[in-house]
Phi, psi and omega in degrees: 000140178298147174287150180232159179284120178286145178290154173296144179278012180201172179291159181299330182263008187291338183262006175298149000271006189281320172233122190281157183300317182299317177299316181298320180295313180293316184296310182285306190286330183254304183293309181296319179300323179296324177292320177299313180297317180295321178296313180297319180295318180293319178294323177296319177298319178293322178297318179294323178296319178296320182291322184270340184081008180261103185253024182299328183261011188297324181297312180295318180294321179295321177297320179292324176298317180296315183291306183287326175296320175297317179300318179294312181295312183301315181292324177300316177296315183304312180297321186289332184264016174240161178194165182303133180300137179083353177245272176262348184252150176097183181078208181229156178290159178227181172062218185296324179296314179297318180297320180291319177298315179298320182292321187269338183234356178097320178191164177294321180299317179295318177299312183299317179296318179297312182297317180297315181295318180295317181293320179294332185271359177304128181277120182075231184254142179170206188219151164262136188226133166253121186228150173263132176247113185298328180291321180275343185053046182206159172274149174217150175262127182231160171241142184243127174275136183057237181245357189206349188269150173080008177273163181271125181303135179093349180289147178240106183297134175242342179214130182220141172238129178279119177244020164296148184299331181295343181282343188213354194291328181299323183263321189251357183050234183268015184267069182302315179302325178294320176298315180298317179298318179292324184300328179302336180288347182241010176289128179266095186292333176296320178293322178295317179297321179295322178293321178295316180300318178294320181294330182279346182289000000 
């Protein structure tokens, strides 16, 4: 079945003033939809190649599946781990998630500074990622180039920030660190904790 664009779990203006409504509409309805369309087209191309036995384009199509599939997955996680400030968004994590962060990074403050610095330092377009690695039984902070490159195989993302310019440029222009600082106000730690619990199963 073709992949489809998931609806936002809140209104377009729900993350104001930290992420503006216009950015959310463009980001979700246009950018995310383009990744869904690209993923479906690439998968259709691979299906046709299997049927015809002509695999001349398999390398390019596989690359497109990785890129657009990453874009679709990353954005789906991104929408889910945010929420309106003062309601589901903001504050600090508690419970098992907080304990794991403290164990792996020393403190929440140290984790937040590390994650912010790593995300701000992404070269070009990409993501800041907090991921659980089942083999290491630990959280790690990673940076992702584009939608899929430079991540650790086997990692399961539980928190992601989009630092492509389309995620923040209308409001923050080239001030990526200011966007990252504002973004902490809309992180839904309950959703992040649920992702960690699922990753540990």
